[in-house]
C-alpha positions, 0 to 999 in steps of 0.5 A: 056496111056490106061487109058485115056479111062476109067470112070475117065480119067480126074480125073486120069490125076491130080496127082499133078505136083503142089506137084512134081514141087513145090519139086523141085525147092523149098520146099514141103509143110510138116508138122510136125515130124511123132512122135506120128503117127504109122509108121516106116522106111522101108528104108533110103539111103544116097547116097554120093556125086557122080560126073556125067560126061559129057554125062553120067547118074545115076538111082536110084530105090526106092521100094514102099511096099503096106504099105508105107505112104510116100517117102521123097527125099532130093537132092542137086547139083552143078548145079546152073541154074533158069528156065530162064537160063535153057531155053537157055542152048542147050539140049545136055548140060543140066543137066536134072533129070526124074521120071518114075513109074515102069521103067527107064526114057530114056529123049533121045526118047522124044522131048517134055518132056522137052519142057513141063517142060521148058514151064509149069513153073506154075506147074499146073497139071502132068500126072500119071506116067504110061507110061510117064516120067517127066523131069526137069533141075536139081535144086540145092537143091530139097526137095520132100515128096510124100504120098500114096495118091499122088503116087502108091506103086510100084517102082519108078525111078529117073534119072540124067542125064548130057546132053541129045538128039541123041548126048548123045551116040554119041562117041566124039573126043572133050567133053567140058561139065562140070561135076556135082555132087549130094548128096541124102537122100531117106527115105520111111516111113510105116504104122505098122498096115495094117489096118491104112493107109494114109500119117500119118497111122491115115486113117482106111482101112477095108479089104473085106473078099473074098471067091469063089462061084459057076459058073456064067453060065452054060455048054458053049459047045453049046452056045460058053460061058465058065464056070466062076468062081465068087469070092465075096467080102463083108465088115466084118460087115453087114452094114456100116454107115456113115454121110453126107461128110464122107468117107469109104475106103476099100481094096481087092487084085486081085490074079488072071487074071479077066475078071471084077470087079463089085462094089455095095451096097445093103440093103440101108437104112437111119438113123434114121428109122423114118427119112424123105428122100428118099434114091434114092435121096442120092449120094453114091459116089465110087471111085476105085484106083489102088495101091494107096488110092483114093480120090474125086480128083484123082482116077481111076474110080468113079460112083454113087452106087445108081444109077447103080453098077461100072463095072471095065473091066479087072482090073489089079492084085494087090491092089485095093482100093475103097472109098465110100463117102455119099453126100446130106443126109441132104436137103430139100424135099418137103418143109421139112428139111430131119433129115437123119443123116447117111446112111447104106449099105452092100458092095459087090465086085464081081470078075468073073474070067476065068478058066485056058487057057481061058480069054477074054469076056465071058471067050471065048478066048485062053490064054497061059502063054509063059515059059521063055527061057533064052538065052546061054551065054549072059547077066542076064535076056536076054531070049525069051518066047515061049508057053509050048508045042506049035509048036516051030519052030527048032531055039527055038526062033519063034512059029507058031501062027495059031495053038494058035489062038482062033476059037470063035469070038462075032458076027462072026467079030473077035477073041482074043488071050492072051500071058502072060509073066513075066518081072522078078525083076530087068529087067527093064533095058531090052526091050521087043521085039515083031515080027510077020512074015507072008506070006501073008498080016496079019490082026492082032491087037497087044495090050500090057498091064502090069498088066491085060488083054489089051482091045480096051479101056484098053492098054498101047501099040498097033500096028493096022497099019504102021499109027495107033499105040503107035508111039507117045508114048516114049517108043514104036519103031517101025522098018521096019513093012509092011503088012507081017512083024510087029517088035516094041520094048517096051523099058525099060519095067515094071516089071511084068506080061505082056499081050499081045493080038491078034485080029484077024480080020474077023476070020470067014474065014479060018485061016489055009491059010498062015502061021505066026510066031511070036517071043517075046523076052527080049533083052538088046539093041534095034536092037542091037544098029543098028550095029553102037556102042556096047551094054553096062550093068550097075547097077543103084546106088542101085544095085537092077536093071540092064540096058543096054544102046548104045555106038555109034560110031563117026557118030551115035547117039540116044538111039538105035545108029540109027541117023546118026550124021556125015555122012560116008564122013564127017567121012573119011574127018575128019579122013584125016584132023585129021591124016594129021594136024600131018604134021605140025611137018615138019616145026620145024623138018627142021629147027632144022636139019638145025640148026644141032639140032639133039636132037630136030630134033628127038624129033619132027620128033618122035612126028609128026609120033606117034601123026599121028599113034595115031590118026589113031588107034583113029579113027578106021583106023589102030593101028599099036601098042596097043592103050595104047602105042600110047597114051603115046607116044603121049603124052610124046613126045608132052610134050617133044617137048614143053620142049625142044624148051624152053630149046633150047632157052638157051645159056647154055652149052650142058652138063647142057642141057643134065641134064635138058633134062634128068630130064624133060624126067623122069618127063614128062614119069611119067605125061604121064603114070599116068594121061596124060589126066588131063587139069592141064598138059597144065600148068605144061608143060608150067610151066616146059618149062618156069622153064627150060628156066629161069634156063638156063639163070640163069645158063648162067648169072652165068657163066658169071659173074664168069668168070670176076674174077680179084683182088680186085683192079682190080675188084673195078675198073671194078665194076665201069663199069661192066657190060661192053658194049662188055659184054652185047652185046655179050650176047645179039648177042648170044641170039638174034642167037639162037632166029633167028629160036626160034621164028619160033618154038615159032609157033610149041609150039602153034601148039604142045599145040593145039595138047596135048589139043586136045589129052586131050579131045580125051582121055577123050571122050574116057574114057567116052563111051568105058569102061567095065561095070564090073570095078566100075571105068570104066577102059580104055580097047584095046577091046573097041578101037578095038570095037570103031574102027570097 
């Protein structure tokens, strides 16, 4: 984000969505196998078929070391959506895949990423995956290949989601979404030789040799400037020569926080020596890029070294690549064609470093490396940061800011103070929380950057005041800030060294007036899920990154449960309607009692009571028994009520009915205790009831048929007129007598089946959002149900 102010901002935003999009919905233009090239497989993972349930998510981490050459991804899914149909699907049910460099994507925060993906079908361009994420509908087949010329050698995360938006984290009673499955193959290829890189490891990389030189300035005690050290890097050969349009690539590694990086050439000469031409008219273009191979169309910084050196302010720590391209060697000069064939030069790179504890322009500002203090009785990586030996408050969470501020200011306008902290490997699923509190109006601006020192032109996130901040950033969330308080989160913070700079305005005044405390911590869920949900933790699919997420209650949603989806009054009315709906069992129970069908009366009555108690516990009102017991009773008695109604409609003797009831009770109990939430149970229960009804009629028919026993002659005489009119009339009268109130009970069957369906969907929702992260199968626990109710 901050790189939009560097010299080549336009070029740095061209990381080829053409490549990425084409890979997502088609096939990348790939070359032949890497056979014949000096490459080897760094890593190769095959992810088996995995199902993503409604509103669920899966993350995959891919590590890209500096020597990687290409990364290949092949993904297959059960989703069958084209771009036209995807536009018509609501975001809350749309399967999506998201990419982010350095940390986990979080599409629930961004409302524009999907809109841009759906509207820009031409795939013209994509921004560099730095502080942004890119999200697209999940394709049925995806084949993607990215090289070290397209992406940086760091960590790349993929996220697959089954629905996004505020309602994704909301606990639900009814879930109608479909699950989808995917399989993936991910492989990373690398170069066996460090001096050979590129997609096919056929580009020579010259490593610059570096040595530390003396101080670049004198004693700063009088002028205010502090001594600076310099690291001087040169190419291994005294001169480098290459022809028109030929590019040479160099690399160096910055190991410490650096104030500036200056790239220049010395001893620029033309070859051959007797050539006709002027070296001042030659373009010696320099392209610099952090972590990846620079190209003329894809780089971070650029400049003509024949005109002036290229200066990079506050470069990031890590591997840098520099490419030199000579242009316009052969051209017409004064009517004569130049015979210049090559240009030669000595490349020189200067790293200006500050002494320990100093940073900023002219190394005039204070710099503090914060210590990581782990929280007690917390999940891994939860910690807070304190200065070593600083003025720490008794609760060991905050520290006073004024004693640490820099006293020096450039031009008497402002001063900078830098705080460095380390986010460990695997903690990319955490959130960085920064707070400032003062008893007076604060005159501080906050700038944060990963890997390098922030400034007014280079930053990842910043806060100036309530109206000027990184509020448009997807991963920057501001809470309850005022003139006396600053409170913000950096969501799913990237791994590595973070630099937080405080710019103190008008620092020429007395900074001892008032008192300001600062707190920096790495937390699981932002704002503790706003006290409207439970904070859960899980590992990504590769098992290398621990991430946290909020499981909100039924009234709230969003990544931090701060969005009210259902009002408190609406929740009360929904709970009353849900519990009171079980009063429908009064009607069949009354008719059963009136007909003296006491067994059915007991089933209907207890079924209605247990269902009301189950839903009262489910909505968090009151749990008379454990959630599992109430759920079993509700499902089992609902099954029994439906089957009992069918059996009662038969006209068989009570002896046969008791036998059928006993068998059905055992079968439905097994269904309720094993897989009660299966949707197929509705069909099974109806089938069992219909089978019982058919069996009863067959028994009745067989009994009546055997009662017409007679002698052979009499039988032949009866067969001529069998079945008799009187016998059929009696059978019809008996059946209709049963059906007089049996048709009334048919309505209860519909109600009971609707209740079963409601309970099925409710329990499926419960399994989705109330789960134990340490269990691979996410088994249901009573503790989760109680926390959800609370």
